[in-house]
PDB file as gemmi writes it, atoms N, CA and C in Angstrom:
CRYST1    1.000    1.000    1.000  90.00  90.00  90.00 P 1                      
ATOM      1  N   MET A   1     -10.794 -30.354 -58.899  1.00  0.00           N  
ATOM      2  CA  MET A   1     -10.751 -29.969 -57.493  1.00  0.00           C  
ATOM      3  C   MET A   1      -9.449 -30.433 -56.878  1.00  0.00           C  
ATOM      4  N   ALA A   2      -8.948 -29.649 -55.934  1.00  0.00           N  
ATOM      5  CA  ALA A   2      -7.688 -29.966 -55.270  1.00  0.00           C  
ATOM      6  C   ALA A   2      -7.881 -31.181 -54.360  1.00  0.00           C  
ATOM      7  N   ASN A   3      -6.968 -32.145 -54.458  1.00  0.00           N  
ATOM      8  CA  ASN A   3      -7.096 -33.383 -53.685  1.00  0.00           C  
ATOM      9  C   ASN A   3      -6.282 -33.384 -52.402  1.00  0.00           C  
ATOM     10  N   SER A   4      -5.122 -32.764 -52.425  1.00  0.00           N  
ATOM     11  CA  SER A   4      -4.279 -32.789 -51.227  1.00  0.00           C  
ATOM     12  C   SER A   4      -4.492 -31.515 -50.413  1.00  0.00           C  
ATOM     13  N   ALA A   5      -4.071 -31.574 -49.167  1.00  0.00           N  
ATOM     14  CA  ALA A   5      -4.189 -30.405 -48.294  1.00  0.00           C  
ATOM     15  C   ALA A   5      -3.364 -29.250 -48.850  1.00  0.00           C  
ATOM     16  N   GLN A   6      -2.192 -29.576 -49.372  1.00  0.00           N  
ATOM     17  CA  GLN A   6      -1.318 -28.542 -49.939  1.00  0.00           C  
ATOM     18  C   GLN A   6      -1.996 -27.854 -51.123  1.00  0.00           C  
ATOM     19  N   ALA A   7      -2.623 -28.654 -51.995  1.00  0.00           N  
ATOM     20  CA  ALA A   7      -3.287 -28.103 -53.177  1.00  0.00           C  
ATOM     21  C   ALA A   7      -4.489 -27.242 -52.778  1.00  0.00           C  
ATOM     22  N   ARG A   8      -5.211 -27.680 -51.730  1.00  0.00           N  
ATOM     23  CA  ARG A   8      -6.353 -26.882 -51.263  1.00  0.00           C  
ATOM     24  C   ARG A   8      -5.878 -25.537 -50.723  1.00  0.00           C  
ATOM     25  N   LYS A   9      -4.780 -25.567 -49.963  1.00  0.00           N  
ATOM     26  CA  LYS A   9      -4.239 -24.327 -49.412  1.00  0.00           C  
ATOM     27  C   LYS A   9      -3.767 -23.410 -50.537  1.00  0.00           C  
ATOM     28  N   ARG A  10      -3.072 -23.945 -51.514  1.00  0.00           N  
ATOM     29  CA  ARG A  10      -2.592 -23.133 -52.639  1.00  0.00           C  
ATOM     30  C   ARG A  10      -3.773 -22.512 -53.386  1.00  0.00           C  
ATOM     31  N   ALA A  11      -4.873 -23.260 -53.513  1.00  0.00           N  
ATOM     32  CA  ALA A  11      -6.065 -22.735 -54.185  1.00  0.00           C  
ATOM     33  C   ALA A  11      -6.644 -21.561 -53.394  1.00  0.00           C  
ATOM     34  N   ARG A  12      -6.681 -21.692 -52.054  1.00  0.00           N  
ATOM     35  CA  ARG A  12      -7.160 -20.599 -51.208  1.00  0.00           C  
ATOM     36  C   ARG A  12      -6.256 -19.380 -51.351  1.00  0.00           C  
ATOM     37  N   GLN A  13      -4.954 -19.612 -51.337  1.00  0.00           N  
ATOM     38  CA  GLN A  13      -4.006 -18.511 -51.446  1.00  0.00           C  
ATOM     39  C   GLN A  13      -4.109 -17.823 -52.803  1.00  0.00           C  
ATOM     40  N   ALA A  14      -4.347 -18.602 -53.842  1.00  0.00           N  
ATOM     41  CA  ALA A  14      -4.457 -18.047 -55.190  1.00  0.00           C  
ATOM     42  C   ALA A  14      -5.645 -17.090 -55.277  1.00  0.00           C  
ATOM     43  N   VAL A  15      -6.738 -17.443 -54.630  1.00  0.00           N  
ATOM     44  CA  VAL A  15      -7.924 -16.579 -54.646  1.00  0.00           C  
ATOM     45  C   VAL A  15      -7.617 -15.259 -53.952  1.00  0.00           C  
ATOM     46  N   LYS A  16      -6.962 -15.344 -52.789  1.00  0.00           N  
ATOM     47  CA  LYS A  16      -6.604 -14.121 -52.043  1.00  0.00           C  
ATOM     48  C   LYS A  16      -5.646 -13.257 -52.847  1.00  0.00           C  
ATOM     49  N   GLN A  17      -4.628 -13.885 -53.433  1.00  0.00           N  
ATOM     50  CA  GLN A  17      -3.618 -13.136 -54.184  1.00  0.00           C  
ATOM     51  C   GLN A  17      -4.227 -12.494 -55.425  1.00  0.00           C  
ATOM     52  N   HIS A  18      -5.153 -13.201 -56.064  1.00  0.00           N  
ATOM     53  CA  HIS A  18      -5.820 -12.657 -57.248  1.00  0.00           C  
ATOM     54  C   HIS A  18      -6.604 -11.403 -56.883  1.00  0.00           C  
ATOM     55  N   ALA A  19      -7.300 -11.447 -55.743  1.00  0.00           N  
ATOM     56  CA  ALA A  19      -8.070 -10.282 -55.297  1.00  0.00           C  
ATOM     57  C   ALA A  19      -7.133  -9.105 -55.003  1.00  0.00           C  
ATOM     58  N   HIS A  20      -6.011  -9.378 -54.381  1.00  0.00           N  
ATOM     59  CA  HIS A  20      -5.045  -8.326 -54.054  1.00  0.00           C  
ATOM     60  C   HIS A  20      -4.449  -7.717 -55.325  1.00  0.00           C  
ATOM     61  N   ASN A  21      -4.062  -8.575 -56.268  1.00  0.00           N  
ATOM     62  CA  ASN A  21      -3.490  -8.103 -57.530  1.00  0.00           C  
ATOM     63  C   ASN A  21      -4.502  -7.269 -58.311  1.00  0.00           C  
ATOM     64  N   THR A  22      -5.753  -7.702 -58.295  1.00  0.00           N  
ATOM     65  CA  THR A  22      -6.809  -6.970 -58.996  1.00  0.00           C  
ATOM     66  C   THR A  22      -6.967  -5.575 -58.405  1.00  0.00           C  
ATOM     67  N   SER A  23      -6.893  -5.494 -57.079  1.00  0.00           N  
ATOM     68  CA  SER A  23      -7.010  -4.208 -56.410  1.00  0.00           C  
ATOM     69  C   SER A  23      -5.845  -3.294 -56.782  1.00  0.00           C  
ATOM     70  N   LEU A  24      -4.641  -3.835 -56.835  1.00  0.00           N  
ATOM     71  CA  LEU A  24      -3.472  -3.041 -57.213  1.00  0.00           C  
ATOM     72  C   LEU A  24      -3.573  -2.566 -58.663  1.00  0.00           C  
ATOM     73  N   ARG A  25      -4.052  -3.438 -59.539  1.00  0.00           N  
ATOM     74  CA  ARG A  25      -4.201  -3.077 -60.942  1.00  0.00           C  
ATOM     75  C   ARG A  25      -5.220  -1.953 -61.093  1.00  0.00           C  
ATOM     76  N   SER A  26      -6.263  -1.985 -60.271  1.00  0.00           N  
ATOM     77  CA  SER A  26      -7.269  -0.934 -60.283  1.00  0.00           C  
ATOM     78  C   SER A  26      -6.653   0.393 -59.835  1.00  0.00           C  
ATOM     79  N   THR A  27      -5.797   0.338 -58.823  1.00  0.00           N  
ATOM     80  CA  THR A  27      -5.103   1.537 -58.344  1.00  0.00           C  
ATOM     81  C   THR A  27      -4.244   2.134 -59.455  1.00  0.00           C  
ATOM     82  N   LEU A  28      -3.579   1.264 -60.196  1.00  0.00           N  
ATOM     83  CA  LEU A  28      -2.747   1.703 -61.320  1.00  0.00           C  
ATOM     84  C   LEU A  28      -3.586   2.424 -62.363  1.00  0.00           C  
ATOM     85  N   ARG A  29      -4.692   1.825 -62.748  1.00  0.00           N  
ATOM     86  CA  ARG A  29      -5.548   2.420 -63.779  1.00  0.00           C  
ATOM     87  C   ARG A  29      -6.101   3.766 -63.325  1.00  0.00           C  
ATOM     88  N   THR A  30      -6.452   3.848 -62.045  1.00  0.00           N  
ATOM     89  CA  THR A  30      -6.965   5.107 -61.499  1.00  0.00           C  
ATOM     90  C   THR A  30      -5.899   6.193 -61.569  1.00  0.00           C  
ATOM     91  N   ALA A  31      -4.656   5.839 -61.228  1.00  0.00           N  
ATOM     92  CA  ALA A  31      -3.560   6.812 -61.259  1.00  0.00           C  
ATOM     93  C   ALA A  31      -3.351   7.332 -62.680  1.00  0.00           C  
ATOM     94  N   ILE A  32      -3.406   6.438 -63.653  1.00  0.00           N  
ATOM     95  CA  ILE A  32      -3.211   6.829 -65.051  1.00  0.00           C  
ATOM     96  C   ILE A  32      -4.360   7.738 -65.506  1.00  0.00           C  
ATOM     97  N   LYS A  33      -5.581   7.380 -65.108  1.00  0.00           N  
ATOM     98  CA  LYS A  33      -6.738   8.186 -65.504  1.00  0.00           C  
ATOM     99  C   LYS A  33      -6.700   9.579 -64.887  1.00  0.00           C  
ATOM    100  N   ARG A  34      -6.178   9.679 -63.667  1.00  0.00           N  
ATOM    101  CA  ARG A  34      -6.058  10.998 -63.023  1.00  0.00           C  
ATOM    102  C   ARG A  34      -5.140  11.912 -63.832  1.00  0.00           C  
ATOM    103  N   VAL A  35      -4.034  11.359 -64.323  1.00  0.00           N  
ATOM    104  CA  VAL A  35      -3.106  12.157 -65.131  1.00  0.00           C  
ATOM    105  C   VAL A  35      -3.781  12.552 -66.442  1.00  0.00           C  
ATOM    106  N   GLN A  36      -4.455  11.602 -67.073  1.00  0.00           N  
ATOM    107  CA  GLN A  36      -5.120  11.891 -68.340  1.00  0.00           C  
ATOM    108  C   GLN A  36      -6.178  12.980 -68.172  1.00  0.00           C  
ATOM    109  N   LYS A  37      -6.900  12.940 -67.057  1.00  0.00           N  
ATOM    110  CA  LYS A  37      -7.922  13.949 -66.795  1.00  0.00           C  
ATOM    111  C   LYS A  37      -7.287  15.326 -66.615  1.00  0.00           C  
ATOM    112  N   ALA A  38      -6.138  15.369 -65.918  1.00  0.00           N  
ATOM    113  CA  ALA A  38      -5.430  16.634 -65.719  1.00  0.00           C  
ATOM    114  C   ALA A  38      -4.912  17.180 -67.048  1.00  0.00           C  
ATOM    115  N   ILE A  39      -4.476  16.282 -67.941  1.00  0.00           N  
ATOM    116  CA  ILE A  39      -3.977  16.702 -69.259  1.00  0.00           C  
ATOM    117  C   ILE A  39      -5.122  17.291 -70.080  1.00  0.00           C  
ATOM    118  N   VAL A  40      -6.268  16.631 -70.057  1.00  0.00           N  
ATOM    119  CA  VAL A  40      -7.431  17.116 -70.813  1.00  0.00           C  
ATOM    120  C   VAL A  40      -7.875  18.476 -70.294  1.00  0.00           C  
ATOM    121  N   ALA A  41      -7.748  18.699 -68.978  1.00  0.00           N  
ATOM    122  CA  ALA A  41      -8.114  19.991 -68.398  1.00  0.00           C  
ATOM    123  C   ALA A  41      -7.207  21.105 -68.926  1.00  0.00           C  
ATOM    124  N   GLY A  42      -5.971  20.742 -69.297  1.00  0.00           N  
ATOM    125  CA  GLY A  42      -5.076  21.707 -69.941  1.00  0.00           C  
ATOM    126  C   GLY A  42      -4.153  22.465 -69.014  1.00  0.00           C  
ATOM    127  N   ASP A  43      -4.189  22.202 -67.720  1.00  0.00           N  
ATOM    128  CA  ASP A  43      -3.313  22.893 -66.777  1.00  0.00           C  
ATOM    129  C   ASP A  43      -2.027  22.094 -66.601  1.00  0.00           C  
ATOM    130  N   LYS A  44      -0.930  22.622 -67.156  1.00  0.00           N  
ATOM    131  CA  LYS A  44       0.324  21.878 -67.175  1.00  0.00           C  
ATOM    132  C   LYS A  44       0.893  21.651 -65.777  1.00  0.00           C  
ATOM    133  N   THR A  45       0.846  22.654 -64.909  1.00  0.00           N  
ATOM    134  CA  THR A  45       1.437  22.506 -63.569  1.00  0.00           C  
ATOM    135  C   THR A  45       0.691  21.463 -62.746  1.00  0.00           C  
ATOM    136  N   VAL A  46      -0.632  21.459 -62.833  1.00  0.00           N  
ATOM    137  CA  VAL A  46      -1.433  20.454 -62.120  1.00  0.00           C  
ATOM    138  C   VAL A  46      -1.140  19.070 -62.689  1.00  0.00           C  
ATOM    139  N   ALA A  47      -1.066  18.985 -64.005  1.00  0.00           N  
ATOM    140  CA  ALA A  47      -0.786  17.704 -64.654  1.00  0.00           C  
ATOM    141  C   ALA A  47       0.575  17.160 -64.230  1.00  0.00           C  
ATOM    142  N   GLN A  48       1.573  18.034 -64.117  1.00  0.00           N  
ATOM    143  CA  GLN A  48       2.898  17.592 -63.695  1.00  0.00           C  
ATOM    144  C   GLN A  48       2.883  17.074 -62.260  1.00  0.00           C  
ATOM    145  N   GLY A  49       2.138  17.754 -61.399  1.00  0.00           N  
ATOM    146  CA  GLY A  49       2.034  17.312 -60.009  1.00  0.00           C  
ATOM    147  C   GLY A  49       1.379  15.952 -59.886  1.00  0.00           C  
ATOM    148  N   VAL A  50       0.281  15.780 -60.593  1.00  0.00           N  
ATOM    149  CA  VAL A  50      -0.433  14.502 -60.575  1.00  0.00           C  
ATOM    150  C   VAL A  50       0.437  13.418 -61.202  1.00  0.00           C  
ATOM    151  N   PHE A  51       1.184  13.778 -62.247  1.00  0.00           N  
ATOM    152  CA  PHE A  51       2.065  12.820 -62.921  1.00  0.00           C  
ATOM    153  C   PHE A  51       3.126  12.302 -61.956  1.00  0.00           C  
ATOM    154  N   ARG A  52       3.712  13.207 -61.154  1.00  0.00           N  
ATOM    155  CA  ARG A  52       4.743  12.791 -60.190  1.00  0.00           C  
ATOM    156  C   ARG A  52       4.196  11.770 -59.198  1.00  0.00           C  
ATOM    157  N   GLU A  53       2.982  12.018 -58.719  1.00  0.00           N  
ATOM    158  CA  GLU A  53       2.350  11.077 -57.787  1.00  0.00           C  
ATOM    159  C   GLU A  53       2.069   9.740 -58.473  1.00  0.00           C  
ATOM    160  N   SER A  54       1.631   9.809 -59.711  1.00  0.00           N  
ATOM    161  CA  SER A  54       1.274   8.599 -60.445  1.00  0.00           C  
ATOM    162  C   SER A  54       2.499   7.756 -60.799  1.00  0.00           C  
ATOM    163  N   VAL A  55       3.621   8.416 -61.057  1.00  0.00           N  
ATOM    164  CA  VAL A  55       4.847   7.678 -61.373  1.00  0.00           C  
ATOM    165  C   VAL A  55       5.229   6.776 -60.200  1.00  0.00           C  
ATOM    166  N   ALA A  56       5.055   7.295 -58.987  1.00  0.00           N  
ATOM    167  CA  ALA A  56       5.367   6.493 -57.801  1.00  0.00           C  
ATOM    168  C   ALA A  56       4.469   5.257 -57.738  1.00  0.00           C  
ATOM    169  N   VAL A  57       3.190   5.445 -58.041  1.00  0.00           N  
ATOM    170  CA  VAL A  57       2.242   4.323 -58.028  1.00  0.00           C  
ATOM    171  C   VAL A  57       2.609   3.313 -59.112  1.00  0.00           C  
ATOM    172  N   ILE A  58       2.888   3.800 -60.313  1.00  0.00           N  
ATOM    173  CA  ILE A  58       3.230   2.922 -61.433  1.00  0.00           C  
ATOM    174  C   ILE A  58       4.480   2.107 -61.106  1.00  0.00           C  
ATOM    175  N   ASP A  59       5.510   2.771 -60.587  1.00  0.00           N  
ATOM    176  CA  ASP A  59       6.753   2.067 -60.250  1.00  0.00           C  
ATOM    177  C   ASP A  59       6.535   1.037 -59.153  1.00  0.00           C  
ATOM    178  N   ARG A  60       5.750   1.398 -58.151  1.00  0.00           N  
ATOM    179  CA  ARG A  60       5.502   0.477 -57.039  1.00  0.00           C  
ATOM    180  C   ARG A  60       4.808  -0.788 -57.532  1.00  0.00           C  
ATOM    181  N   ILE A  61       3.848  -0.625 -58.435  1.00  0.00           N  
ATOM    182  CA  ILE A  61       3.107  -1.779 -58.937  1.00  0.00           C  
ATOM    183  C   ILE A  61       3.968  -2.613 -59.883  1.00  0.00           C  
ATOM    184  N   ALA A  62       4.852  -1.948 -60.626  1.00  0.00           N  
ATOM    185  CA  ALA A  62       5.778  -2.692 -61.495  1.00  0.00           C  
ATOM    186  C   ALA A  62       6.786  -3.477 -60.655  1.00  0.00           C  
ATOM    187  N   ASP A  63       7.230  -2.903 -59.531  1.00  0.00           N  
ATOM    188  CA  ASP A  63       8.169  -3.603 -58.645  1.00  0.00           C  
ATOM    189  C   ASP A  63       7.552  -4.875 -58.071  1.00  0.00           C  
ATOM    190  N   LYS A  64       6.228  -4.857 -57.877  1.00  0.00           N  
ATOM    191  CA  LYS A  64       5.534  -6.025 -57.339  1.00  0.00           C  
ATOM    192  C   LYS A  64       5.178  -7.023 -58.437  1.00  0.00           C  
ATOM    193  N   LYS A  65       5.587  -6.710 -59.669  1.00  0.00           N  
ATOM    194  CA  LYS A  65       5.381  -7.579 -60.839  1.00  0.00           C  
ATOM    195  C   LYS A  65       3.899  -7.794 -61.160  1.00  0.00           C  
ATOM    196  N   ILE A  66       3.083  -6.785 -60.841  1.00  0.00           N  
ATOM    197  CA  ILE A  66       1.676  -6.833 -61.246  1.00  0.00           C  
ATOM    198  C   ILE A  66       1.611  -6.511 -62.739  1.00  0.00           C  
ATOM    199  N   ILE A  67       2.464  -5.568 -63.175  1.00  0.00           N  
ATOM    200  CA  ILE A  67       2.645  -5.305 -64.602  1.00  0.00           C  
ATOM    201  C   ILE A  67       4.138  -5.387 -64.888  1.00  0.00           C  
ATOM    202  N   HIS A  68       4.484  -5.586 -66.136  1.00  0.00           N  
ATOM    203  CA  HIS A  68       5.885  -5.678 -66.541  1.00  0.00           C  
ATOM    204  C   HIS A  68       6.536  -4.303 -66.477  1.00  0.00           C  
ATOM    205  N   LYS A  69       7.820  -4.280 -66.163  1.00  0.00           N  
ATOM    206  CA  LYS A  69       8.530  -3.003 -66.033  1.00  0.00           C  
ATOM    207  C   LYS A  69       8.520  -2.216 -67.343  1.00  0.00           C  
ATOM    208  N   ASN A  70       8.527  -2.896 -68.482  1.00  0.00           N  
ATOM    209  CA  ASN A  70       8.482  -2.188 -69.761  1.00  0.00           C  
ATOM    210  C   ASN A  70       7.114  -1.534 -69.984  1.00  0.00           C  
ATOM    211  N   LYS A  71       6.064  -2.192 -69.518  1.00  0.00           N  
ATOM    212  CA  LYS A  71       4.727  -1.596 -69.636  1.00  0.00           C  
ATOM    213  C   LYS A  71       4.645  -0.351 -68.767  1.00  0.00           C  
ATOM    214  N   ALA A  72       5.236  -0.409 -67.580  1.00  0.00           N  
ATOM    215  CA  ALA A  72       5.266   0.751 -66.690  1.00  0.00           C  
ATOM    216  C   ALA A  72       6.016   1.901 -67.362  1.00  0.00           C  
ATOM    217  N   ALA A  73       7.159   1.588 -67.961  1.00  0.00           N  
ATOM    218  CA  ALA A  73       7.965   2.604 -68.640  1.00  0.00           C  
ATOM    219  C   ALA A  73       7.190   3.203 -69.811  1.00  0.00           C  
ATOM    220  N   ARG A  74       6.452   2.373 -70.521  1.00  0.00           N  
ATOM    221  CA  ARG A  74       5.667   2.851 -71.667  1.00  0.00           C  
ATOM    222  C   ARG A  74       4.576   3.820 -71.206  1.00  0.00           C  
ATOM    223  N   HIS A  75       3.874   3.481 -70.119  1.00  0.00           N  
ATOM    224  CA  HIS A  75       2.843   4.371 -69.583  1.00  0.00           C  
ATOM    225  C   HIS A  75       3.453   5.705 -69.174  1.00  0.00           C  
ATOM    226  N   LYS A  76       4.561   5.654 -68.435  1.00  0.00           N  
ATOM    227  CA  LYS A  76       5.201   6.890 -67.964  1.00  0.00           C  
ATOM    228  C   LYS A  76       5.662   7.742 -69.140  1.00  0.00           C  
ATOM    229  N   SER A  77       6.230   7.109 -70.143  1.00  0.00           N  
ATOM    230  CA  SER A  77       6.742   7.829 -71.305  1.00  0.00           C  
ATOM    231  C   SER A  77       5.614   8.522 -72.070  1.00  0.00           C  
ATOM    232  N   ARG A  78       4.529   7.813 -72.294  1.00  0.00           N  
ATOM    233  CA  ARG A  78       3.414   8.379 -73.058  1.00  0.00           C  
ATOM    234  C   ARG A  78       2.747   9.526 -72.304  1.00  0.00           C  
ATOM    235  N   LEU A  79       2.586   9.344 -70.988  1.00  0.00           N  
ATOM    236  CA  LEU A  79       1.976  10.418 -70.192  1.00  0.00           C  
ATOM    237  C   LEU A  79       2.874  11.643 -70.171  1.00  0.00           C  
ATOM    238  N   SER A  80       4.175  11.417 -70.018  1.00  0.00           N  
ATOM    239  CA  SER A  80       5.143  12.505 -69.995  1.00  0.00           C  
ATOM    240  C   SER A  80       5.128  13.267 -71.315  1.00  0.00           C  
ATOM    241  N   ALA A  81       5.070  12.536 -72.417  1.00  0.00           N  
ATOM    242  CA  ALA A  81       5.053  13.177 -73.748  1.00  0.00           C  
ATOM    243  C   ALA A  81       3.801  14.029 -73.905  1.00  0.00           C  
ATOM    244  N   ARG A  82       2.665  13.532 -73.400  1.00  0.00           N  
ATOM    245  CA  ARG A  82       1.419  14.305 -73.515  1.00  0.00           C  
ATOM    246  C   ARG A  82       1.479  15.574 -72.661  1.00  0.00           C  
ATOM    247  N   ILE A  83       2.136  15.494 -71.515  1.00  0.00           N  
ATOM    248  CA  ILE A  83       2.280  16.683 -70.660  1.00  0.00           C  
ATOM    249  C   ILE A  83       3.201  17.693 -71.322  1.00  0.00           C  
ATOM    250  N   LYS A  84       4.305  17.225 -71.906  1.00  0.00           N  
ATOM    251  CA  LYS A  84       5.233  18.136 -72.578  1.00  0.00           C  
ATOM    252  C   LYS A  84       4.568  18.818 -73.770  1.00  0.00           C  
ATOM    253  N   ALA A  85       3.652  18.128 -74.420  1.00  0.00           N  
ATOM    254  CA  ALA A  85       2.971  18.689 -75.584  1.00  0.00           C  
ATOM    255  C   ALA A  85       1.968  19.779 -75.196  1.00  0.00           C  
ATOM    256  N   LEU A  86       1.630  19.884 -73.924  1.00  0.00           N  
ATOM    257  CA  LEU A  86       0.679  20.923 -73.492  1.00  0.00           C  
ATOM    258  C   LEU A  86       1.222  22.335 -73.735  1.00  0.00           C  
ATOM    259  N   ALA A  87       2.507  22.523 -73.586  1.00  0.00           N  
ATOM    260  CA  ALA A  87       3.102  23.850 -73.749  1.00  0.00           C  
ATOM    261  C   ALA A  87       3.041  24.300 -75.206  1.00  0.00           C  
ATOM    262  N   ALA A  88       3.197  23.361 -76.121  1.00  0.00           N  
ATOM    263  CA  ALA A  88       3.257  23.686 -77.551  1.00  0.00           C  
ATOM    264  C   ALA A  88       1.909  24.045 -78.130  1.00  0.00           C  
TER     265      ALA A  88                                                      
END                                                                             
């Protein structure tokens, strides 16, 4: 248990920040799933539109250091490759 006032405050802040980060991570996963669902549906134009929106979400969350920038790049790359493969 935190003994000093500073440690108690940091513990309170950590709980709040954890809840906020969890919410952002959930937003990220939802954005990725939306693109995957559009890809499975097979409509390339819809998938591209959803992908553009999701890229903004992925980048925003990577900028806040909720996920690493390389992980964000990996997600974008894999989703993009799956969309490009729809035409073939």
